[in-house]
C-alpha positions as CSV (number, residue, x, y, z in Angstrom):
1,M,38.7,-38.2,-16.1
2,K,39.7,-35.4,-18.6
3,Q,36.0,-34.6,-19.1
4,L,35.5,-34.3,-15.3
5,I,38.5,-31.9,-15.0
6,I,37.2,-29.8,-18.0
7,C,33.7,-29.6,-16.4
8,H,35.2,-28.7,-13.1
9,R,37.3,-25.9,-14.7
10,K,34.2,-24.6,-16.5
11,R,32.3,-24.5,-13.2
12,I,35.1,-22.5,-11.6
13,V,35.3,-20.0,-14.5
14,G,31.5,-19.7,-14.3
15,L,31.6,-19.0,-10.6
16,L,34.3,-16.4,-11.1
17,V,32.2,-14.6,-13.8
18,M,29.1,-14.7,-11.6
19,A,31.1,-13.2,-8.7
20,A,32.4,-10.4,-11.0
21,I,28.8,-9.7,-12.0
22,I,27.6,-9.6,-8.4
23,S,30.4,-7.3,-7.5
24,M,29.5,-4.9,-10.3
25,K,25.9,-5.0,-9.2
26,F,26.9,-4.2,-5.6
27,L,29.1,-1.3,-6.8
28,S,26.2,0.1,-8.8
29,M,24.2,0.3,-5.5
30,T,26.8,2.0,-3.5
31,P,26.0,5.5,-2.2
32,S,26.4,8.4,-4.6
33,K,29.1,11.0,-4.0
34,T,26.4,13.4,-2.9
35,A,25.0,10.9,-0.4
36,V,28.5,10.1,1.0
37,E,29.4,13.8,1.4
38,G,26.0,14.5,3.1
39,A,26.5,11.6,5.5
40,A,30.0,12.9,6.4
41,M,28.5,16.1,7.6
42,G,26.4,14.3,10.2
43,K,27.3,14.6,13.9
44,S,29.5,12.0,15.4
45,H,27.1,11.2,18.2
46,E,24.4,10.4,15.6
47,K,26.7,7.9,14.0
48,E,27.4,6.3,17.3
49,K,23.7,6.1,18.0
50,V,23.2,4.3,14.7
51,L,25.9,1.8,15.4
52,Q,24.6,1.0,18.9
53,T,21.0,0.5,17.5
54,E,22.3,-1.8,14.8
55,K,24.3,-3.7,17.4
56,K,21.2,-4.3,19.5
57,R,19.3,-5.3,16.4
58,Q,21.9,-7.9,15.5
59,E,22.0,-9.3,19.1
60,I,18.3,-9.8,19.2
61,G,17.9,-11.0,15.6
62,P,14.9,-10.8,13.3
63,L,11.3,-10.9,14.4
64,V,10.1,-14.4,15.5
65,K,8.4,-16.2,12.6
66,N,4.9,-17.4,13.2
67,E,4.4,-14.7,15.8
68,P,1.0,-15.0,17.6
69,Y,-1.8,-12.8,16.3
70,M,-3.2,-12.1,19.7
71,N,-2.0,-8.8,21.0
72,R,0.5,-8.4,18.2
73,W,0.4,-4.7,18.8
74,H,2.0,-5.1,22.2
75,R,4.4,-7.8,21.1
76,R,5.7,-5.8,18.1
77,F,6.2,-2.6,19.9
78,S,7.8,-4.3,23.0
79,S,10.2,-5.9,20.5
80,S,10.9,-2.5,19.0
81,A,11.7,-1.1,22.5
82,A,14.0,-4.0,23.2
83,R,15.9,-3.3,19.9
84,G,16.8,0.1,21.3
85,N,14.3,2.1,19.3
86,L,12.0,4.8,20.7
87,G,8.8,3.4,19.2
88,G,7.5,2.0,16.0
89,Y,4.9,2.5,13.2
90,V,1.5,1.4,12.2
91,F,1.8,1.1,8.5
92,F,-1.4,1.1,6.4
93,K,-1.1,0.3,2.7
94,H,-4.2,2.2,1.5
95,I,-5.7,0.7,-1.7
96,R,-8.1,3.2,-3.1
97,K,-11.8,2.2,-3.0
98,A,-11.1,-0.8,-0.8
99,G,-12.4,0.4,2.6
100,G,-9.5,2.7,3.2
101,T,-11.5,5.5,4.8
102,S,-13.1,3.1,7.2
103,L,-9.7,1.6,8.1
104,R,-8.2,5.0,8.6
105,K,-11.0,5.9,11.0
106,Y,-10.6,2.5,12.8
107,I,-6.8,3.0,13.2
108,S,-7.4,6.5,14.6
109,N,-9.7,5.0,17.2
110,V,-7.1,2.3,18.0
111,F,-4.5,5.1,18.6
112,E,-6.9,6.8,21.0
113,H,-7.6,3.5,22.8
114,H,-3.9,3.1,23.4
115,G,-3.6,6.7,24.6
116,L,-1.9,7.9,21.4
117,S,-4.3,10.4,19.8
118,H,-2.0,11.6,17.1
119,N,-4.4,14.2,15.9
120,I,-3.2,17.4,14.3
121,S,-3.0,19.2,17.7
122,D,-0.1,16.9,18.5
123,F,1.9,18.2,15.6
124,E,1.1,21.8,16.5
125,Q,2.5,21.3,20.0
126,M,5.7,19.8,18.7
127,V,9.1,21.6,18.3
128,P,11.8,20.7,15.9
129,N,14.2,17.9,16.8
130,Q,11.7,16.5,19.4
131,A,12.2,12.8,20.0
132,N,9.9,10.5,18.1
133,I,6.4,10.1,19.6
134,D,6.1,6.5,20.7
135,I,4.1,5.0,17.8
136,S,3.6,6.8,14.5
137,Y,1.0,6.4,11.8
138,V,2.1,5.9,8.2
139,E,-0.3,5.6,5.3
140,Q,0.8,5.0,1.7
141,E,-2.0,5.5,-0.9
142,F,-0.7,7.3,-4.0
143,E,2.6,5.5,-4.6
144,P,3.6,1.9,-5.1
145,L,5.3,-0.2,-2.5
146,D,8.8,-1.6,-3.2
147,W,8.2,-5.3,-3.3
148,Q,11.5,-5.8,-1.3
149,C,10.7,-3.3,1.4
150,S,10.2,-5.8,4.2
151,A,13.6,-7.3,3.5
152,V,15.7,-4.1,3.1
153,D,14.0,-1.4,5.2
154,P,14.8,-1.8,8.9
155,R,11.7,0.2,9.8
156,W,9.5,-2.7,8.6
157,Q,10.5,-4.7,11.7
158,E,9.4,-1.9,13.9
159,S,6.0,-1.8,12.2
160,L,2.5,-3.3,12.4
161,N,1.5,-3.6,8.8
162,I,-2.0,-3.7,7.5
163,I,-3.6,-3.9,4.0
164,V,-7.1,-4.2,2.6
165,L,-7.7,-5.7,-0.8
166,R,-10.8,-5.9,-3.0
167,H,-11.8,-7.8,-6.2
168,P,-10.2,-5.8,-9.1
169,I,-13.3,-5.3,-11.2
170,E,-15.4,-4.2,-8.2
171,R,-12.6,-1.8,-7.1
172,H,-12.2,-0.3,-10.6
173,M,-15.9,0.3,-11.1
174,S,-16.2,1.7,-7.7
175,E,-13.5,4.2,-8.6
176,F,-15.3,5.0,-11.8
177,F,-18.5,5.9,-10.0
178,F,-16.6,7.8,-7.3
179,S,-14.4,10.0,-9.4
180,G,-14.9,9.1,-13.1
181,V,-18.3,10.9,-13.4
182,T,-18.3,14.7,-12.9
183,L,-21.1,16.4,-11.0
184,P,-22.2,18.4,-14.1
185,T,-22.4,15.1,-16.1
186,K,-24.5,13.4,-13.4
187,K,-26.9,16.2,-13.3
188,K,-27.1,16.5,-17.1
189,V,-27.7,12.8,-17.8
190,F,-29.5,11.6,-14.6
191,G,-30.9,14.8,-13.2
192,S,-29.0,14.2,-10.0
193,N,-25.7,15.6,-8.7
194,R,-25.3,12.8,-6.1
195,R,-25.8,9.3,-7.3
196,V,-25.6,7.7,-10.7
197,I,-27.0,4.4,-9.6
198,Q,-30.5,4.6,-8.1
199,K,-31.4,1.2,-6.8
200,D,-35.1,2.0,-6.5
201,Q,-35.2,2.8,-10.3
202,L,-32.7,0.2,-11.6
203,F,-34.5,-2.5,-13.6
204,F,-37.9,-1.1,-12.6
205,N,-37.7,2.1,-14.7
206,K,-37.0,1.1,-18.3
207,T,-35.9,4.6,-19.3
208,Y,-33.5,5.0,-16.4
209,T,-32.1,1.5,-16.9
210,T,-31.5,2.0,-20.7
211,T,-29.9,5.4,-20.0
212,L,-27.5,3.9,-17.5
213,A,-26.5,1.1,-19.8
214,R,-25.8,3.5,-22.7
215,F,-23.9,5.9,-20.3
216,L,-21.6,3.1,-19.0
217,N,-21.0,1.7,-22.5
218,E,-19.7,5.1,-23.6
219,E,-18.1,6.6,-20.5
220,V,-16.3,3.6,-18.9
221,P,-14.0,3.0,-22.0
222,Y,-13.3,6.7,-22.2
223,W,-12.4,6.8,-18.5
224,M,-10.1,3.8,-19.0
225,E,-8.3,5.4,-21.9
226,R,-8.2,9.1,-21.0
227,S,-8.7,9.7,-17.2
228,K,-5.1,9.3,-16.2
229,M,-3.8,11.7,-18.8
230,E,-6.5,14.2,-17.9
231,G,-6.3,13.7,-14.1
232,I,-2.6,13.9,-13.4
233,G,-2.5,17.7,-13.6
234,K,-5.7,18.0,-11.6
235,Y,-5.0,15.5,-8.8
236,K,-1.8,14.3,-7.1
237,K,0.7,15.4,-9.7
238,G,3.5,12.9,-10.0
239,A,1.6,10.2,-8.1
240,M,0.9,6.8,-9.8
241,F,-2.5,6.3,-8.1
242,S,-5.3,8.8,-7.7
243,R,-8.6,9.6,-9.3
244,W,-8.1,7.9,-12.6
245,Y,-8.0,4.4,-14.1
246,Q,-4.8,2.4,-13.7
247,D,-4.7,-1.1,-15.0
248,N,-3.7,-3.9,-12.6
249,F,-3.9,-1.3,-9.8
250,Q,-3.4,-3.6,-6.8
251,L,-0.7,-5.6,-8.4
252,R,1.3,-2.5,-9.2
253,A,0.7,-1.2,-5.7
254,L,2.7,-4.1,-4.3
255,A,5.2,-4.7,-7.1
256,G,7.2,-1.5,-7.1
257,C,10.9,-1.7,-8.1
258,S,13.7,0.2,-6.5
259,S,16.8,-1.9,-7.4
260,G,18.1,-4.9,-9.3
261,R,16.8,-6.4,-12.6
262,C,13.3,-5.3,-11.8
263,L,14.3,-1.6,-11.8
264,E,16.4,-2.1,-14.9
265,K,13.5,-3.6,-16.7
266,R,11.2,-0.7,-15.7
267,L,13.8,1.9,-16.9
268,S,14.6,0.1,-20.1
269,E,11.1,0.2,-21.4
270,K,10.7,2.9,-24.1
271,G,7.2,3.9,-23.2
272,L,8.3,4.7,-19.6
273,S,10.6,7.5,-20.6
274,E,8.2,8.9,-23.1
275,Q,5.6,9.3,-20.4
276,G,8.1,11.3,-18.4
277,N,7.3,9.3,-15.2
278,V,11.0,8.5,-14.5
279,T,13.2,11.5,-14.7
280,E,16.9,11.9,-13.9
281,I,15.9,13.5,-10.6
282,L,13.7,10.6,-9.7
283,L,16.4,8.1,-10.6
284,K,18.8,9.8,-8.3
285,S,16.2,9.8,-5.5
286,I,15.5,6.1,-6.0
287,H,19.2,5.4,-5.6
288,D,20.1,7.9,-2.9
289,L,17.0,7.2,-0.7
290,H,17.1,3.4,-1.0
291,P,17.6,1.8,2.4
292,L,20.9,0.3,1.2
293,N,22.2,3.8,0.7
294,H,20.4,5.9,3.3
295,S,20.1,5.5,7.1
296,Y,16.5,5.3,8.4
297,V,17.4,4.2,12.0
298,T,16.6,7.5,13.7
299,P,13.0,8.6,13.1
300,N,12.1,12.2,12.5
301,A,9.0,13.1,14.5
302,M,8.4,16.2,12.4
303,C,8.0,14.0,9.3
304,T,5.3,11.7,10.6
305,Q,1.5,11.8,9.8
306,F,-1.2,13.0,12.1
307,F,-5.0,12.7,12.0
308,R,-7.2,15.8,11.8
309,K,-9.9,16.3,14.4
310,N,-12.8,17.2,12.2
311,N,-12.4,14.8,9.3
312,L,-10.7,11.6,8.4
313,V,-7.8,13.1,6.4
314,F,-4.3,13.4,7.7
315,D,-1.9,16.2,7.1
316,V,0.7,15.8,4.3
317,C,4.2,15.3,5.5
318,S,6.5,18.3,4.7
319,G,3.4,20.4,4.1
320,K,3.0,24.2,4.4
321,K,2.9,24.2,8.2
322,R,6.1,22.3,8.6
323,D,9.1,24.1,10.1
324,V,11.5,21.5,8.7
325,Q,11.8,19.9,5.3
326,C,11.4,16.1,5.1
327,S,13.7,15.3,2.3
328,G,12.7,11.6,2.3
329,G,9.0,12.4,2.4
330,C,6.9,10.9,5.3
331,D,9.0,9.0,7.8
332,G,8.0,5.4,8.0
333,P,8.5,2.0,6.4
334,C,8.7,1.9,2.6
335,A,8.6,5.7,2.4
336,Y,11.2,5.9,-0.3
337,P,10.9,6.2,-4.1
338,T,10.0,3.3,-6.3
339,T,8.4,2.7,-9.7
340,A,5.7,0.3,-11.0
341,E,5.2,1.7,-14.5
342,G,5.4,-0.3,-17.7
343,A,4.3,-3.8,-18.8
344,L,3.7,-6.5,-16.2
345,D,4.2,-10.2,-16.3
346,K,4.1,-13.3,-14.0
347,N,7.2,-12.2,-12.2
348,D,5.3,-9.1,-11.0
349,V,2.6,-11.4,-9.5
350,R,5.3,-13.3,-7.7
351,R,6.9,-10.2,-6.4
352,A,3.6,-8.8,-5.2
353,I,2.7,-12.0,-3.4
354,K,6.1,-12.0,-1.7
355,S,5.5,-8.4,-0.6
356,L,2.0,-9.3,0.7
357,K,3.2,-12.2,2.8
358,A,5.1,-9.8,5.0
359,F,1.9,-8.0,6.2
360,D,0.6,-8.7,9.7
361,A,-3.1,-8.4,8.6
362,I,-4.3,-9.1,5.1
363,L,-7.9,-8.0,5.0
364,L,-10.6,-8.2,2.3
365,M,-13.1,-5.4,1.8
366,E,-15.8,-8.0,1.0
367,K,-15.4,-9.3,4.6
368,L,-14.7,-6.2,6.6
369,K,-18.0,-6.4,8.5
370,D,-17.8,-10.2,9.1
371,Q,-17.6,-11.1,12.8
372,D,-14.4,-13.1,12.4
373,E,-12.4,-10.6,10.4
374,S,-13.4,-7.8,12.8
375,A,-12.3,-9.9,15.8
376,F,-9.1,-10.9,14.0
377,L,-8.1,-7.3,13.5
378,N,-9.0,-6.3,17.0
379,D,-6.8,-9.1,18.4
380,V,-3.9,-8.0,16.2
381,M,-4.3,-4.4,17.3
382,G,-4.6,-5.2,21.0
383,V,-8.2,-3.9,21.5
384,P,-11.3,-5.7,22.9
385,R,-13.3,-7.6,20.3
386,D,-16.5,-5.8,21.4
387,A,-14.9,-2.3,21.0
388,S,-17.5,0.3,19.9
389,F,-15.3,1.2,16.9
390,A,-14.8,-2.5,15.7
391,L,-15.2,-2.9,12.0
392,N,-18.4,-5.0,12.3
393,S,-20.0,-2.0,14.1
394,M,-18.8,0.7,11.7
395,R,-21.1,2.0,9.0
396,G,-19.9,2.2,5.4
397,M,-18.0,5.3,4.4
398,N,-17.7,6.8,0.9
399,A,-20.1,4.2,-0.4
400,R,-21.9,5.2,-3.5
401,V,-24.2,2.2,-3.4
402,I,-25.5,0.6,-0.2
403,K,-25.2,-3.2,-0.5
404,S,-28.1,-5.1,0.9
405,N,-26.9,-8.7,0.8
406,R,-23.7,-10.8,0.6
407,R,-23.9,-11.2,-3.2
408,E,-24.1,-7.4,-3.7
409,V,-21.1,-7.0,-1.3
410,T,-18.9,-9.3,-3.4
411,H,-20.3,-9.0,-7.0
412,Y,-22.4,-5.9,-7.3
413,Y,-20.6,-4.2,-10.3
414,R,-19.9,-7.4,-12.2
415,D,-23.5,-8.4,-11.9
416,L,-24.6,-4.9,-12.9
417,L,-22.6,-5.0,-16.2
418,A,-23.9,-8.5,-17.0
419,K,-27.6,-7.6,-16.3
420,L,-27.2,-4.5,-18.5
421,N,-25.9,-6.7,-21.3
422,L,-22.5,-5.1,-21.2
423,Q,-20.6,-8.3,-21.2
424,S,-18.1,-6.9,-23.8
425,L,-17.2,-4.1,-21.3
426,L,-16.8,-6.6,-18.5
427,L,-14.6,-8.8,-20.6
428,R,-12.4,-5.8,-21.5
429,L,-11.9,-5.0,-17.9
430,E,-11.1,-8.6,-17.1
431,E,-8.6,-8.8,-19.9
432,E,-6.8,-5.6,-19.1
433,N,-6.5,-6.6,-15.4
434,K,-6.1,-10.4,-15.7
435,L,-2.7,-10.4,-13.8
436,E,-4.3,-8.3,-11.0
437,I,-7.2,-10.8,-10.8
438,E,-4.6,-13.7,-10.6
439,F,-2.9,-11.8,-7.8
440,F,-6.1,-11.2,-6.0
441,N,-7.1,-14.8,-6.1
442,R,-3.8,-15.8,-4.6
443,A,-4.2,-13.0,-2.0
444,V,-7.5,-14.5,-0.9
445,D,-5.7,-17.7,-0.2
446,L,-3.2,-15.9,1.9
447,H,-6.0,-14.1,3.8
448,N,-7.7,-17.4,4.4
449,Q,-4.4,-18.9,5.7
450,Q,-4.0,-16.0,8.1
451,M,-7.5,-16.4,9.4
452,Q,-7.2,-20.2,9.8
453,V,-4.0,-19.8,11.9
454,W,-5.6,-17.1,14.0
455,K,-8.7,-19.3,14.6
456,E,-6.6,-22.3,15.6
457,E,-4.5,-20.0,17.9
458,T,-7.5,-18.4,19.6
459,G,-10.1,-21.2,19.4
460,W,-12.5,-19.0,17.4
461,G,-15.6,-20.9,16.3
462,R,-15.3,-23.7,18.8
463,G,-18.2,-22.6,20.8
């Protein structure tokens, strides 16, 4: 009996200690003095609007789990309207060299199909403080996603969320051929300023094939080691992802940290501060702009993204033409600071998978032109399966090598390295990105699960 009493007392003491630790953690995430003072300056009617919106959200509750894929566009944005919001977001997590340009074009066509053109002329006709345009487009390409975004950012529930993934080695090598080889180098080595890989010469012309093998064996390692350091000043200064090599790219893209132990670990790593990627200013912005400390209930239409008419690029939020400053960057889900630098481990794979599970459509670049994946996305986006802009009707964009069969679509660069006797280079890429490969394999399983549920729901393939 004495032993039981002692154990019971120990459990009580342990619970009290745990409660104290949780309280300290909570206090550390409370708004800063600056944030509190800034909020106090807001107008009273804005606060009342926030309270009313939150009340409606609590009354209706969270989005229904296992929501049907068919016409999810209409279901999601009808739900958003019922919650008292003016509209919602289409959120595209753009993974570089994974069909992003094709998806951007597709989404632009979807907007037009639904009568929401969202081209740059829409912005030019806007005036400050205008109410939010029904549904906004949000694309995140150059920064990581907070792995807890879907749980802490209220805008996620008002969003239709899409992502396209690609096998890590195929994606890395595609980035190398896209941005890792300068035009002068191409011309000097290969006598061409357009393409490094010439399929009509590969393995038929011995001189060309030997030259390509030697070139890759020298340039790819250099690109892996130096491109980020050399490219940060040239492209997207301050961004984590751009025209350079970043190990475990897709894993980092979905395993960003903005709070808790995950953030503490990132900030405690010595190499992180030496690289200068996390400054005192960034730390303050991570804290002050986190959804737990900042209200994102009322969208700012001036801080949304718009498509340009003549190309597939959208204007940058808070750019030169803006009449207002967008302190939080582009307005939309997960558009707040986070970090994914430093060493990774199995916990990051777990975080990234949890983040991925919240997406409405998990697509694979290797299957973008497949009939079923194309129909699946059209169903989700509320457009006819035979739409002229469907993925299976769209030609490849930004492709440096035209793939002629299924094997080339899925394994082109890995097969290329193996056939050129560059197995050591392939092994190095696999070793440096082994956690990303593990993540991708699990992501494929999630994709297959989504597709299976959709097929059962719609009767796809039953004849």
